[in-house]
Backbone as JSON Lines, residues from 0, in Angstrom:
{"i":0,"aa":"M","n":[-72.93,-24.7,-47.09],"ca":[-72.19,-25.94,-46.92],"c":[-71.66,-26.41,-48.27]}
{"i":1,"aa":"A","n":[-70.45,-26.9,-48.25],"ca":[-69.82,-27.36,-49.48],"c":[-70.6,-28.52,-50.11]}
{"i":2,"aa":"S","n":[-71.11,-29.42,-49.26],"ca":[-71.84,-30.58,-49.8],"c":[-73.12,-30.14,-50.51]}
{"i":3,"aa":"N","n":[-73.78,-29.11,-49.99],"ca":[-74.98,-28.59,-50.66],"c":[-74.62,-27.97,-52.01]}
{"i":4,"aa":"K","n":[-73.55,-27.2,-52.04],"ca":[-73.14,-26.54,-53.28],"c":[-72.8,-27.55,-54.36]}
{"i":5,"aa":"R","n":[-72.21,-28.68,-53.96],"ca":[-71.86,-29.72,-54.95],"c":[-73.09,-30.27,-55.66]}
{"i":6,"aa":"V","n":[-74.23,-30.28,-54.98],"ca":[-75.45,-30.82,-55.6],"c":[-76.4,-29.71,-56.05]}
{"i":7,"aa":"G","n":[-75.89,-28.48,-56.06],"ca":[-76.68,-27.38,-56.62],"c":[-77.66,-26.72,-55.66]}
{"i":8,"aa":"I","n":[-77.47,-26.91,-54.38],"ca":[-78.34,-26.25,-53.4],"c":[-77.59,-25.04,-52.86]}
{"i":9,"aa":"N","n":[-78.02,-23.86,-53.29],"ca":[-77.38,-22.62,-52.87],"c":[-78.43,-21.68,-52.3]}
{"i":10,"aa":"I","n":[-78.78,-21.88,-51.06],"ca":[-79.82,-21.09,-50.4],"c":[-79.19,-20.36,-49.22]}
{"i":11,"aa":"T","n":[-79.36,-19.07,-49.19],"ca":[-78.85,-18.32,-48.05],"c":[-79.8,-18.48,-46.87]}
{"i":12,"aa":"Q","n":[-79.24,-18.35,-45.68],"ca":[-80.03,-18.5,-44.46],"c":[-81.15,-17.46,-44.44]}
{"i":13,"aa":"P","n":[-82.43,-17.89,-44.34],"ca":[-83.54,-16.92,-44.3],"c":[-83.44,-16.0,-43.08]}
{"i":14,"aa":"K","n":[-83.83,-14.76,-43.27],"ca":[-83.78,-13.79,-42.19],"c":[-85.18,-13.34,-41.76]}
{"i":15,"aa":"T","n":[-86.18,-13.72,-42.53],"ca":[-87.57,-13.36,-42.2],"c":[-88.44,-14.6,-42.32]}
{"i":16,"aa":"A","n":[-89.62,-14.52,-41.73],"ca":[-90.57,-15.64,-41.81],"c":[-90.98,-15.88,-43.26]}
{"i":17,"aa":"A","n":[-91.15,-14.82,-44.03],"ca":[-91.54,-14.97,-45.44],"c":[-90.44,-15.68,-46.24]}
{"i":18,"aa":"E","n":[-89.18,-15.33,-45.98],"ca":[-88.08,-16.0,-46.68],"c":[-88.02,-17.47,-46.29]}
{"i":19,"aa":"R","n":[-88.23,-17.74,-45.02],"ca":[-88.19,-19.14,-44.55],"c":[-89.31,-19.94,-45.2]}
{"i":20,"aa":"T","n":[-90.48,-19.37,-45.28],"ca":[-91.61,-20.05,-45.92],"c":[-91.33,-20.3,-47.39]}
{"i":21,"aa":"S","n":[-90.71,-19.33,-48.05],"ca":[-90.37,-19.48,-49.46],"c":[-89.39,-20.64,-49.67]}
{"i":22,"aa":"V","n":[-88.39,-20.76,-48.8],"ca":[-87.42,-21.85,-48.89],"c":[-88.12,-23.19,-48.65]}
{"i":23,"aa":"A","n":[-89.04,-23.22,-47.7],"ca":[-89.78,-24.46,-47.41],"c":[-90.62,-24.88,-48.61]}
{"i":24,"aa":"I","n":[-91.25,-23.93,-49.25],"ca":[-92.06,-24.24,-50.45],"c":[-91.16,-24.77,-51.56]}
{"i":25,"aa":"Q","n":[-90.0,-24.15,-51.73],"ca":[-89.04,-24.6,-52.75],"c":[-88.59,-26.04,-52.45]}
{"i":26,"aa":"C","n":[-88.32,-26.34,-51.19],"ca":[-87.92,-27.69,-50.78],"c":[-89.05,-28.67,-51.06]}
{"i":27,"aa":"N","n":[-90.26,-28.31,-50.66],"ca":[-91.42,-29.16,-50.85],"c":[-91.64,-29.47,-52.33]}
{"i":28,"aa":"D","n":[-91.52,-28.44,-53.16],"ca":[-91.71,-28.63,-54.6],"c":[-90.59,-29.49,-55.21]}
{"i":29,"aa":"S","n":[-89.36,-29.24,-54.8],"ca":[-88.22,-30.0,-55.35],"c":[-88.29,-31.48,-55.0]}
{"i":30,"aa":"L","n":[-88.7,-31.76,-53.77],"ca":[-88.77,-33.15,-53.31],"c":[-90.1,-33.82,-53.63]}
{"i":31,"aa":"K","n":[-91.05,-33.04,-54.19],"ca":[-92.39,-33.56,-54.52],"c":[-93.02,-34.27,-53.32]}
{"i":32,"aa":"M","n":[-92.96,-33.59,-52.18],"ca":[-93.49,-34.16,-50.95],"c":[-95.01,-34.15,-50.97]}
{"i":33,"aa":"S","n":[-95.61,-35.21,-50.44],"ca":[-97.06,-35.3,-50.4],"c":[-97.6,-35.13,-48.98]}
{"i":34,"aa":"L","n":[-96.71,-34.91,-48.03],"ca":[-97.13,-34.71,-46.64],"c":[-97.26,-33.23,-46.36]}
{"i":35,"aa":"P","n":[-98.15,-32.87,-45.42],"ca":[-98.23,-31.46,-45.04],"c":[-96.91,-31.01,-44.43]}
{"i":36,"aa":"M","n":[-96.54,-29.78,-44.67],"ca":[-95.29,-29.25,-44.14],"c":[-95.62,-28.05,-43.25]}
{"i":37,"aa":"L","n":[-95.03,-28.04,-42.08],"ca":[-95.16,-26.91,-41.17],"c":[-93.8,-26.21,-41.11]}
{"i":38,"aa":"V","n":[-93.81,-24.9,-41.04],"ca":[-92.58,-24.13,-41.02],"c":[-92.45,-23.45,-39.67]}
{"i":39,"aa":"D","n":[-91.34,-23.69,-38.99],"ca":[-91.05,-23.06,-37.7],"c":[-90.88,-21.56,-37.9]}
{"i":40,"aa":"G","n":[-91.18,-20.8,-36.87],"ca":[-90.97,-19.36,-36.93],"c":[-89.5,-19.03,-37.04]}
{"i":41,"aa":"I","n":[-89.21,-17.8,-37.41],"ca":[-87.83,-17.38,-37.59],"c":[-87.05,-17.44,-36.28]}
{"i":42,"aa":"D","n":[-87.76,-17.47,-35.15],"ca":[-87.1,-17.57,-33.83],"c":[-86.74,-19.01,-33.47]}
{"i":43,"aa":"D","n":[-87.13,-19.99,-34.29],"ca":[-86.82,-21.41,-34.08],"c":[-87.36,-21.96,-32.76]}
{"i":44,"aa":"A","n":[-88.47,-21.43,-32.29],"ca":[-89.03,-21.86,-30.99],"c":[-89.35,-23.35,-30.97]}
{"i":45,"aa":"V","n":[-89.94,-23.87,-32.04],"ca":[-90.3,-25.29,-32.09],"c":[-89.03,-26.15,-32.17]}
{"i":46,"aa":"G","n":[-88.08,-25.73,-32.97],"ca":[-86.82,-26.47,-33.09],"c":[-86.1,-26.58,-31.76]}
{"i":47,"aa":"R","n":[-86.09,-25.49,-31.0],"ca":[-85.44,-25.53,-29.68],"c":[-86.22,-26.42,-28.72]}
{"i":48,"aa":"E","n":[-87.53,-26.32,-28.74],"ca":[-88.37,-27.11,-27.82],"c":[-88.22,-28.61,-28.07]}
{"i":49,"aa":"Y","n":[-88.13,-29.0,-29.33],"ca":[-88.05,-30.41,-29.69],"c":[-86.63,-30.9,-29.97]}
{"i":50,"aa":"S","n":[-85.65,-30.07,-29.79],"ca":[-84.24,-30.44,-30.05],"c":[-84.1,-31.06,-31.43]}
{"i":51,"aa":"G","n":[-84.62,-30.4,-32.43],"ca":[-84.68,-30.96,-33.77],"c":[-83.43,-30.84,-34.61]}
{"i":52,"aa":"F","n":[-82.42,-30.11,-34.16],"ca":[-81.24,-29.91,-35.0],"c":[-80.24,-31.03,-34.81]}
{"i":53,"aa":"P","n":[-79.6,-31.59,-35.78],"ca":[-79.75,-31.24,-37.18],"c":[-80.98,-31.88,-37.81]}
{"i":54,"aa":"E","n":[-81.44,-32.98,-37.27],"ca":[-82.68,-33.59,-37.75],"c":[-83.18,-34.56,-36.69]}
{"i":55,"aa":"R","n":[-84.46,-34.67,-36.61],"ca":[-85.06,-35.58,-35.63],"c":[-86.47,-35.9,-36.11]}
{"i":56,"aa":"L","n":[-86.86,-37.15,-35.94],"ca":[-88.2,-37.59,-36.35],"c":[-89.1,-37.67,-35.13]}
{"i":57,"aa":"Y","n":[-90.29,-37.13,-35.27],"ca":[-91.31,-37.21,-34.23],"c":[-92.6,-37.72,-34.85]}
{"i":58,"aa":"L","n":[-93.38,-38.42,-34.05],"ca":[-94.72,-38.83,-34.44],"c":[-95.65,-38.27,-33.38]}
{"i":59,"aa":"I","n":[-96.6,-37.46,-33.81],"ca":[-97.56,-36.84,-32.9],"c":[-98.9,-37.54,-33.13]}
{"i":60,"aa":"D","n":[-99.52,-38.02,-32.04],"ca":[-100.8,-38.73,-32.2],"c":[-101.95,-37.74,-32.37]}
{"i":61,"aa":"R","n":[-103.14,-38.26,-32.54],"ca":[-104.31,-37.42,-32.82],"c":[-104.68,-36.49,-31.66]}
{"i":62,"aa":"E","n":[-104.23,-36.81,-30.47],"ca":[-104.5,-35.97,-29.3],"c":[-103.4,-34.92,-29.09]}
{"i":63,"aa":"G","n":[-102.41,-34.92,-29.98],"ca":[-101.33,-33.94,-29.89],"c":[-100.19,-34.36,-28.99]}
{"i":64,"aa":"R","n":[-100.16,-35.63,-28.6],"ca":[-99.08,-36.14,-27.74],"c":[-97.98,-36.75,-28.61]}
{"i":65,"aa":"V","n":[-96.76,-36.69,-28.09],"ca":[-95.62,-37.3,-28.8],"c":[-95.73,-38.81,-28.64]}
{"i":66,"aa":"A","n":[-95.93,-39.5,-29.76],"ca":[-96.05,-40.96,-29.75],"c":[-94.71,-41.62,-30.07]}
{"i":67,"aa":"Y","n":[-93.82,-40.89,-30.7],"ca":[-92.48,-41.4,-31.02],"c":[-91.53,-40.22,-31.1]}
{"i":68,"aa":"K","n":[-90.38,-40.37,-30.49],"ca":[-89.32,-39.35,-30.56],"c":[-88.04,-40.08,-30.96]}
{"i":69,"aa":"G","n":[-87.57,-39.78,-32.16],"ca":[-86.35,-40.41,-32.64],"c":[-85.12,-39.75,-32.05]}
{"i":70,"aa":"G","n":[-84.0,-40.38,-32.27],"ca":[-82.73,-39.81,-31.82],"c":[-82.29,-38.69,-32.74]}
{"i":71,"aa":"R","n":[-81.31,-37.93,-32.29],"ca":[-80.79,-36.84,-33.11],"c":[-80.02,-37.4,-34.29]}
{"i":72,"aa":"G","n":[-80.2,-36.75,-35.42],"ca":[-79.5,-37.17,-36.62],"c":[-78.07,-36.72,-36.61]}
{"i":73,"aa":"P","n":[-77.28,-37.24,-37.48],"ca":[-77.68,-38.2,-38.49],"c":[-77.7,-39.64,-37.99]}
{"i":74,"aa":"Y","n":[-77.04,-39.93,-36.86],"ca":[-76.95,-41.33,-36.42],"c":[-78.24,-41.83,-35.76]}
{"i":75,"aa":"G","n":[-78.98,-40.93,-35.16],"ca":[-80.23,-41.32,-34.51],"c":[-81.43,-41.24,-35.44]}
{"i":76,"aa":"Y","n":[-81.18,-40.92,-36.68],"ca":[-82.24,-40.78,-37.69],"c":[-82.58,-42.15,-38.23]}
{"i":77,"aa":"K","n":[-83.71,-42.71,-37.76],"ca":[-84.07,-44.08,-38.12],"c":[-85.52,-44.13,-38.63]}
{"i":78,"aa":"P","n":[-85.7,-43.88,-39.91],"ca":[-87.06,-43.86,-40.47],"c":[-87.83,-45.16,-40.27]}
{"i":79,"aa":"R","n":[-87.13,-46.3,-40.24],"ca":[-87.82,-47.59,-40.05],"c":[-88.45,-47.66,-38.65]}
{"i":80,"aa":"E","n":[-87.77,-47.09,-37.65],"ca":[-88.34,-47.04,-36.3],"c":[-89.61,-46.21,-36.3]}
{"i":81,"aa":"L","n":[-89.57,-45.07,-37.0],"ca":[-90.75,-44.22,-37.1],"c":[-91.88,-44.97,-37.79]}
{"i":82,"aa":"E","n":[-91.55,-45.68,-38.85],"ca":[-92.55,-46.46,-39.58],"c":[-93.2,-47.49,-38.66]}
{"i":83,"aa":"Q","n":[-92.4,-48.18,-37.86],"ca":[-92.92,-49.18,-36.94],"c":[-93.82,-48.53,-35.89]}
{"i":84,"aa":"A","n":[-93.39,-47.38,-35.37],"ca":[-94.19,-46.67,-34.36],"c":[-95.52,-46.23,-34.96]}
{"i":85,"aa":"L","n":[-95.51,-45.78,-36.21],"ca":[-96.73,-45.35,-36.89],"c":[-97.68,-46.53,-37.09]}
{"i":86,"aa":"I","n":[-97.15,-47.65,-37.51],"ca":[-97.97,-48.85,-37.7],"c":[-98.6,-49.27,-36.37]}
{"i":87,"aa":"M","n":[-97.81,-49.27,-35.3],"ca":[-98.33,-49.66,-33.99],"c":[-99.41,-48.69,-33.51]}
{"i":88,"aa":"L","n":[-99.2,-47.4,-33.74],"ca":[-100.2,-46.4,-33.36],"c":[-101.49,-46.62,-34.12]}
{"i":89,"aa":"L","n":[-101.39,-46.86,-35.41],"ca":[-102.59,-47.09,-36.22],"c":[-103.31,-48.38,-35.83]}
{"i":90,"aa":"L","n":[-102.54,-49.42,-35.51],"ca":[-103.16,-50.67,-35.05],"c":[-103.89,-50.46,-33.73]}
{"i":91,"aa":"D","n":[-103.26,-49.72,-32.81],"ca":[-103.91,-49.42,-31.53],"c":[-105.19,-48.65,-31.73]}
{"i":92,"aa":"E","n":[-105.16,-47.66,-32.64],"ca":[-106.37,-46.87,-32.92],"c":[-107.46,-47.75,-33.51]}
{"i":93,"aa":"A","n":[-107.09,-48.6,-34.47],"ca":[-108.08,-49.49,-35.1],"c":[-108.69,-50.44,-34.08]}
{"i":94,"aa":"Q","n":[-107.84,-50.96,-33.2],"ca":[-108.32,-51.9,-32.18],"c":[-109.27,-51.21,-31.2]}
{"i":95,"aa":"S","n":[-108.97,-49.97,-30.85],"ca":[-109.82,-49.26,-29.89],"c":[-111.17,-48.89,-30.49]}
{"i":96,"aa":"K","n":[-111.25,-48.86,-31.82],"ca":[-112.51,-48.54,-32.49],"c":[-113.37,-49.77,-32.75]}
{"i":97,"aa":"M","n":[-112.79,-50.95,-32.59],"ca":[-113.54,-52.18,-32.85],"c":[-114.56,-52.39,-31.74]}
{"i":98,"aa":"P","n":[-115.78,-52.8,-32.12],"ca":[-116.79,-53.06,-31.09],"c":[-116.39,-54.27,-30.26]}
{"i":99,"aa":"T","n":[-116.66,-54.18,-28.99],"ca":[-116.36,-55.32,-28.13],"c":[-117.5,-56.32,-28.25]}
{"i":100,"aa":"T","n":[-117.15,-57.58,-28.31],"ca":[-118.17,-58.63,-28.42],"c":[-118.46,-59.14,-27.03]}
{"i":101,"aa":"S","n":[-119.75,-59.28,-26.75],"ca":[-120.1,-59.82,-25.44],"c":[-120.2,-61.33,-25.56]}
{"i":102,"aa":"E","n":[-119.6,-61.99,-24.62],"ca":[-119.62,-63.45,-24.64],"c":[-120.97,-63.93,-24.13]}
{"i":103,"aa":"P","n":[-121.46,-65.06,-24.68],"ca":[-122.73,-65.57,-24.2],"c":[-122.6,-65.97,-22.72]}
{"i":104,"aa":"S","n":[-123.64,-65.68,-22.0],"ca":[-123.62,-65.97,-20.57],"c":[-123.85,-67.45,-20.32]}
{"i":105,"aa":"T","n":[-123.03,-68.02,-19.46],"ca":[-123.21,-69.43,-19.08],"c":[-123.87,-69.51,-17.71]}
{"i":106,"aa":"K","n":[-124.18,-68.35,-17.18],"ca":[-124.79,-68.29,-15.87],"c":[-126.26,-68.69,-15.96]}
{"i":107,"aa":"Q","n":[-126.7,-69.54,-15.06],"ca":[-128.09,-69.98,-15.04],"c":[-128.92,-69.0,-14.22]}
{"i":108,"aa":"P","n":[-130.18,-68.83,-14.6],"ca":[-131.04,-67.93,-13.82],"c":[-131.15,-68.45,-12.39]}
{"i":109,"aa":"T","n":[-131.19,-67.54,-11.44],"ca":[-131.23,-67.94,-10.03],"c":[-132.61,-67.82,-9.42]}
{"i":110,"aa":"D","n":[-133.52,-67.14,-10.05],"ca":[-134.85,-66.97,-9.45],"c":[-135.83,-68.0,-10.02]}
{"i":111,"aa":"K","n":[-135.69,-69.22,-9.56],"ca":[-136.57,-70.29,-10.03],"c":[-137.78,-70.37,-9.1]}
{"i":112,"aa":"T","n":[-138.91,-70.61,-9.71],"ca":[-140.11,-70.81,-8.91],"c":[-140.29,-72.32,-8.71]}
{"i":113,"aa":"I","n":[-140.37,-72.7,-7.48],"ca":[-140.54,-74.12,-7.19],"c":[-142.0,-74.33,-6.8]}
{"i":114,"aa":"E","n":[-142.61,-75.22,-7.57],"ca":[-144.01,-75.49,-7.27],"c":[-144.1,-76.65,-6.28]}
{"i":115,"aa":"T","n":[-144.87,-76.44,-5.28],"ca":[-145.07,-77.5,-4.29],"c":[-146.52,-77.91,-4.34]}
{"i":116,"aa":"P","n":[-146.81,-79.19,-4.09],"ca":[-148.2,-79.62,-4.11],"c":[-148.98,-78.94,-2.99]}
{"i":117,"aa":"N","n":[-150.22,-78.66,-3.27],"ca":[-151.08,-78.02,-2.29],"c":[-151.38,-79.01,-1.17]}
{"i":118,"aa":"Q","n":[-151.06,-78.64,0.01],"ca":[-151.36,-79.53,1.12],"c":[-152.5,-78.95,1.93]}
{"i":119,"aa":"E","n":[-153.66,-79.5,1.79],"ca":[-154.81,-79.0,2.49],"c":[-155.23,-79.91,3.58]}
């Protein structure tokens, strides 16, 4: 792409999984990313399954379910929406881990013993 060449990005399309992994490592190092990076296979199976081209943001919860699916980029690429979804997911998780407090019972005991005078 001409826009990539203008900023000094000249990477040929990888043809093997090893080449693709090498490009991903180069990208990770250049951008100084601190998040884990996963690399799709050379067959692009994950990209096709998630309709990720040209770019799309997903949030996967701890159970492996899609918690947020962004629109297709570049116009559907909304990092703030992803941030909000992540915050909501974390708040839900924190709330579900909080112990439930039991309210004091206002119910009166029902098994009262009534003493009656001895009638002999």
